[in-house]
ZAMAR-853407 format. One line per 10 residues: number of its first residue (from 1); for each residue x, y, z of N, C-alpha, C, O. Coordinates in pm, whole numbers, plus 50000, padded with zeros to 5 digits. Example, Ala and Ser with C-alpha at 12.3 -4.5 7.8 and 13.67 -1.06 7.14 Angstrom:
! residues 2
1 = 51319:49431:50780:51230:49550:50780:51320:49670:50780:51424:49668:50846 | 51285:49775:50708:51367:49894:50714:51290:50003:50787:51341:50114:50804
! end
This chain:
! residues 159
1 = 54196:41658:23956:54334:41540:23940:54306:41466:23766:54213:41441:23689 | 54417:41459:23772:54502:41437:23620:54538:41253:23655:54614:41226:23747 | 54483:41157:23580:54527:41035:23619:54506:40983:23426:54472:41043:23324 | 54551:40838:23461:54624:40760:23329:54427:40755:23336:54353:40828:23402 | 54391:40643:23243:54297:40598:23218:54221:40474:23319:54106:40453:23356 | 54372:40397:23342:54371:40275:23392:54365:40331:23554:54299:40288:23649 | 54449:40430:23547:54395:40481:23717:54291:40550:23825:54261:40558:23944 | 54250:40607:23658:54086:40644:23704:53976:40527:23731:53883:40510:23810 | 54034:40454:23624:53943:40255:23653:53988:40217:23740:53900:40173:23814 | 54132:40201:23799:54138:40134:23945:54035:40214:24100:53988:40162:24201
11 = 54036:40435:24018:54039:40428:24165:53854:40420:24156:53805:40387:24264 | 53766:40442:24060:53605:40382:24071:53638:40262:24122:53629:40256:24245 | 53676:40156:24062:53708:40012:24118:53697:40051:24224:53580:40059:24259 | 53809:40096:24339:53781:40103:24467:53637:40150:24503:53561:40086:24575 | 53607:40276:24441:53443:40351:24507:53359:40218:24565:53290:40207:24666 | 53391:40123:24460:53257:39954:24394:53268:39883:24531:53188:39831:24609 | 53488:39915:24522:53384:39802:24616:53470:39812:24772:53501:39713:24838 | 53494:39932:24805:53462:39986:24917:53334:40053:25030:53338:40082:25150 | 53196:40064:24900:53065:40108:24862:53015:39893:24905:52902:39860:24941 | 53121:39804:24889:53051:39690:24864:53052:39634:25044:52961:39587:25113
21 = 53190:39662:25074:53233:39648:25200:53195:39683:25242:53133:39596:25304 | 53152:39818:25295:53088:39864:25377:52960:39786:25407:52940:39716:25506 | 52886:39807:25317:52780:39704:25320:52712:39613:25353:52591:39593:25340 | 52834:39522:25420:52870:39458:25444:52898:39399:25622:52884:39300:25693 | 52946:39541:25626:53012:39564:25784:52901:39639:25909:52899:39631:26032 | 52798:39728:25785:52772:39831:25880:52592:39793:25913:52509:39861:25973 | 52585:39705:25869:52417:39643:25911:52276:39744:25869:52156:39729:25894 | 52335:39828:25811:52156:39923:25720:52076:39867:25717:52100:39753:25677 | 51998:39882:25736:51845:39807:25725:51797:39852:25537:51817:39958:25479 | 51756:39772:25505:51709:39829:25350:51624:39946:25308:51609:40016:25209
31 = 51556:39929:25476:51509:40078:25344:51614:40232:25377:51572:40344:25347 | 51731:40212:25431:51791:40324:25491:51898:40292:25349:51907:40390:25276 | 51988:40156:25298:52048:40153:25186:51992:40257:25062:51952:40186:24970 | 51975:40402:25029:51932:40472:24995:52089:40585:25057:52187:40629:24998 | 52060:40590:25143:52146:40696:25236:52339:40638:25147:52432:40697:25091 | 52324:40576:25164:52460:40529:25116:52520:40510:25000:52639:40527:24971 | 52394:40458:24907:52369:40469:24781:52403:40622:24646:52448:40648:24534 | 52337:40682:24772:52346:40863:24725:52451:40911:24732:52496:41007:24670 | 52526:40807:24854:52692:40947:24889:52708:40828:24798:52718:40896:24696 | 52717:40723:24759:52793:40702:24644:52836:40774:24477:52929:40828:24417
41 = 52688:40726:24461:52616:40839:24340:52720:40991:24361:52791:41013:24263 | 52730:41075:24456:52782:41202:24436:52941:41140:24438:53014:41199:24359 | 52981:41075:24485:53138:41007:24454:53161:41022:24342:53245:41103:24304 | 53109:40966:24283:53130:40948:24163:53095:41049:24030:53153:41054:23922 | 52979:41126:24077:52998:41228:24019:53082:41327:24000:53139:41361:23896 | 53087:41382:24134:53275:41491:24178:53367:41400:24056:53397:41436:23943 | 53401:41263:24130:53502:41179:24044:53492:41251:23894:53580:41321:23845 | 53378:41220:23839:53365:41216:23708:53385:41366:23630:53425:41386:23515 | 53331:41490:23758:53367:41616:23694:53474:41668:23707:53486:41790:23692 | 53553:41606:23731:53653:41690:23815:53798:41563:23835:53888:41556:23919
51 = 53772:41494:23739:53897:41397:23702:53925:41417:23526:53849:41414:23429 | 54027:41431:23536:54068:41437:23370:54161:41364:23303:54199:41268:23371 | 54207:41370:23209:54323:41276:23159:54452:41305:23160:54460:41427:23154 | 54581:41248:23165:54670:41321:23229:54711:41368:23095:54811:41439:23110 | 54679:41359:22977:54707:41454:22880:54738:41577:22867:54824:41627:22795 | 54637:41645:22968:54561:41765:22990:54677:41841:23123:54662:41951:23176 | 54785:41740:23150:54845:41859:23295:54865:42025:23294:54823:42114:23367 | 54955:42022:23165:55005:42160:23105:54871:42236:23140:54894:42307:23237 | 54726:42250:23095:54626:42313:23128:54598:42356:23285:54543:42462:23314 | 54642:42267:23377:54620:42294:23518:54523:42401:23553:54539:42506:23617
61 = 54363:42323:23467:54273:42415:23487:54191:42447:23617:54182:42353:23696 | 54123:42577:23654:54028:42529:23753:53903:42505:23715:53860:42592:23638 | 53813:42404:23746:53645:42326:23704:53565:42411:23817:53614:42411:23930 | 53477:42465:23801:53360:42529:23858:53285:42498:23828:53244:42531:23717 | 53205:42397:23923:53076:42326:23871:52943:42363:23961:52933:42330:24080 | 52858:42425:23900:52732:42438:24041:52638:42330:24034:52573:42299:23934 | 52636:42260:24178:52539:42185:24207:52431:42274:24273:52450:42350:24369 | 52321:42253:24209:52248:42374:24266:52153:42326:24373:52066:42406:24407 | 52157:42160:24455:52106:42106:24529:52267:42132:24641:52294:42038:24716 | 52350:42241:24644:52442:42304:24722:52422:42386:24746:52468:42427:24853
71 = 52331:42482:24655:52269:42604:24653:52159:42656:24715:52061:42709:24662 | 52195:42627:24908:52049:42605:24931:51990:42791:24994:51891:42819:25061 | 52098:42883:24938:52045:43048:24951:52027:43101:24811:52019:43219:24779 | 52022:42990:24731:52046:43070:24526:52097:43176:24544:52048:43283:24507 | 52209:43161:24608:52351:43228:24629:52384:43321:24487:52395:43442:24466 | 52400:43123:24352:52440:43145:24264:52361:43149:24154:52400:43205:24052 | 52217:43081:24164:52109:43072:24086:52108:43170:23961:52096:43133:23844 | 52129:43347:24018:52112:43441:23894:52192:43367:23799:52154:43365:23682 | 52335:43281:23845:52458:43326:23717:52409:43168:23652:52471:43114:23561 | 52265:43095:23730:52266:42942:23561:52216:43021:23439:52121:43100:23444
81 = 52297:42989:23316:52221:43003:23213:52233:42852:23166:52234:42748:23231 | 52244:42890:22975:52214:42863:22891:52351:42856:22765:52394:42957:22709 | 52403:42717:22738:52501:42795:22605:52413:42712:22490:52354:42606:22511 | 52417:42768:22391:52431:42669:22247:52527:42719:22148:52554:42822:22085 | 52587:42533:22170:52696:42474:22111:52682:42436:22013:52611:42499:21934 | 52747:42312:21974:52755:42266:21868:52674:42078:21916:52682:41981:21840 | 52624:42077:22015:52650:41953:22104:52422:42009:22112:52323:41952:22159 | 52436:42097:22063:52290:42160:22126:52305:42228:22234:52418:42246:22279 | 52159:42292:22313:52106:42353:22408:52187:42326:22521:52105:42263:22587 | 52301:42328:22599:52341:42307:22735:52311:42389:22868:52333:42509:22853
91 = 52281:42364:22955:52330:42458:23112:52435:42451:23098:52521:42383:23042 | 52408:42603:23210:52623:42650:23212:52583:42805:23334:52488:42884:23340 | 52646:42797:23373:52755:42861:23515:52814:42984:23453:52912:42947:23389 | 52800:43109:23444:52827:43222:23417:52853:43280:23532:52788:43375:23576 | 52954:43225:23592:52974:43259:23765:53080:43381:23737:53189:43366:23682 | 53032:43496:23782:53118:43616:23793:53238:43631:23915:53231:43640:24037 | 53363:43627:23805:53476:43600:23924:53457:43798:23985:53486:43908:23937 | 53390:43746:24114:53395:43885:24200:53309:43797:24314:53239:43696:24324 | 53394:43963:24436:53285:43911:24563:53172:43882:24601:53079:43961:24585 | 53155:43755:24664:53028:43721:24678:53024:43692:24810:53090:43598:24853
101 = 52933:43781:24903:52929:43803:25083:52918:43709:25081:52854:43643:25000 | 52990:43666:25189:52935:43478:25283:53045:43383:25164:53115:43290:25203 | 53043:43406:25089:53061:43251:24974:53255:43233:24878:53322:43139:24835 | 53274:43401:24886:53412:43388:24869:53468:43527:24927:53403:43624:24966 | 53624:43506:24922:53690:43631:24955:53648:43766:24907:53601:43800:24799 | 53677:43838:25018:53642:43930:24960:53725:44053:24876:53681:44161:24836 | 53838:44006:24866:53909:44083:24740:53916:43982:24632:54034:43988:24599 | 53858:43892:24558:53836:43805:24453:53860:43891:24333:53836:44010:24350 | 53889:43865:24250:53924:43903:24125:54012:43835:24022:54125:43789:24040 | 53917:43837:23878:54039:43782:23767:54192:43783:23791:54259:43680:23800
111 = 54242:43909:23801:54336:43884:23793:54416:43844:23899:54538:43859:23889 | 54347:43776:24040:54408:43717:24199:54433:43611:24124:54544:43582:24081 | 54327:43545:24105:54288:43336:24039:54340:43338:23856:54318:43237:23788 | 54383:43419:23816:54467:43371:23713:54648:43426:23704:54705:43533:23725 | 54697:43273:23659:54835:43220:23649:54901:43312:23536:55001:43382:23522 | 54782:43270:23460:54862:43307:23265:54736:43279:23202:54652:43219:23269 | 54709:43309:23097:54654:43277:23001:54713:43226:22886:54781:43297:22812 | 54686:43082:22860:54790:42997:22737:54702:42992:22598:54632:42891:22590 | 54698:43034:22546:54614:43079:22442:54704:42924:22285:54812:42914:22226 | 54543:42826:22290:54581:42656:22221:54641:42727:22102:54625:42840:22056
121 = 54722:42616:22064:54830:42601:21889:54743:42694:21794:54653:42732:21870 | 54721:42750:21675:54702:42768:21564:54702:42810:21498:54818:42847:21514 | 54677:42853:21413:54775:42902:21249:54801:43030:21252:54873:43076:21164 | 54760:43097:21333:54762:43254:21336:54845:43274:21494:54811:43382:21543 | 54932:43204:21573:54911:43269:21701:54921:43387:21784:54876:43408:21896 | 55007:43476:21687:55052:43632:21705:54867:43648:21733:54812:43643:21843 | 54802:43666:21605:54714:43740:21560:54595:43727:21658:54520:43815:21699 | 54599:43574:21690:54494:43561:21817:54605:43634:21979:54598:43749:22023 | 54656:43570:22008:54744:43731:22055:54665:43817:22114:54594:43810:22215 | 54708:43980:21963:54709:44040:21985:54524:44023:21931:54486:44130:21884
131 = 54464:43963:21930:54283:43975:21936:54250:43927:22085:54129:43913:22094 | 54286:43910:22152:54290:43907:22318:54294:44002:22376:54193:44064:22408 | 54452:44048:22413:54522:44126:22398:54370:44265:22445:54336:44328:22545 | 54318:44248:22290:54274:44400:22257:54130:44358:22336:54091:44446:22413 | 54054:44245:22328:53945:44209:22408:53966:44179:22557:53876:44120:22617 | 54117:44225:22642:54113:44204:22740:54108:44355:22782:54085:44377:22901 | 54121:44426:22726:54127:44646:22742:53950:44644:22678:53865:44725:22715 | 53933:44563:22603:53754:44637:22635:53689:44598:22742:53595:44666:22784 | 53744:44441:22825:53668:44395:22859:53690:44469:23070:53655:44432:23182 | 53762:44578:23012:53901:44612:23113:53897:44526:23246:53852:44516:23360
141 = 53985:44468:23140:54059:44383:23239:54275:44384:23166:54334:44280:23133 | 54314:44472:23163:54388:44509:23069:54559:44411:23191:54669:44361:23166 | 54505:44428:23268:54603:44392:23437:54672:44262:23352:54791:44241:23327 | 54533:44169:23315:54581:44020:23263:54643:44066:23111:54684:43974:23041 | 54647:44124:23090:54779:44100:22943:54918:44051:22954:54973:43961:22891 | 54972:44138:23060:55083:44051:23070:55082:43878:23133:55175:43825:23192 | 54987:43832:23108:54963:43643:23188:54944:43607:23067:54949:43485:23050 | 54915:43701:22929:54877:43633:22787:54997:43539:22766:55100:43551:22831 | 54977:43423:22651:55106:43336:22645:55037:43286:22512:54918:43254:22516 | 55125:43278:22371:55068:43232:22264:55101:43051:22310:55216:43039:22353
151 = 55018:42910:22306:55121:42798:22374:55238:42812:22224:55234:42890:22128 | 55341:42694:22260:55414:42700:22188:55438:42552:22140:55539:42521:22078 | 55333:42459:22175:55272:42373:22091:55255:42387:21945:55178:42476:21910 | 55322:42303:21839:55305:42367:21689:55196:42337:21686:55157:42252:21766 | 55112:42391:21597:54955:42381:21491:54979:42213:21391:55045:42205:21288 | 54909:42104:21455:54862:42055:21353:54754:42075:21271:54662:42032:21341 | 54716:42103:21194:54606:42046:21128:54592:41878:21073:54675:41803:21021 | 54413:41852:21120:54412:41773:21080:54256:41737:21004:54144:41788:21006 | 54329:41605:20932:54172:41640:20787:54241:41664:20691:54188:41691:20583
! end
């Protein structure tokens, strides 16, 4: 979901308002308040993970979020890994785009889920496109090459 900052704030305030109103009308015993509180927390977590600033509309990305508490059969647990980046070591799901019995379609593949690959603006866009094209060949994903494009947004170096 893409929304302006004020729209995202309004949605979050609505979560709180509905939670507050339901507390007054539902007569939930105090020892059971953890149930709606947990539900509110899960809504806020999903909203935070799946909402995005409207300026990124062009990306039209998919987000895959691993929630271990929902993976009761540990189907995806072997794909849970880590990444070392500028913020240090972080958890990462290395989701393999392939059929997973009982979880995905039997014909799941990168070629089926990728509409296009847009490389962000850079100082050497044709070289970046050629490099990614070569990478797709090496990874036996040559079928994705027709979907590969360089961004048309002009590169602006900052700093």
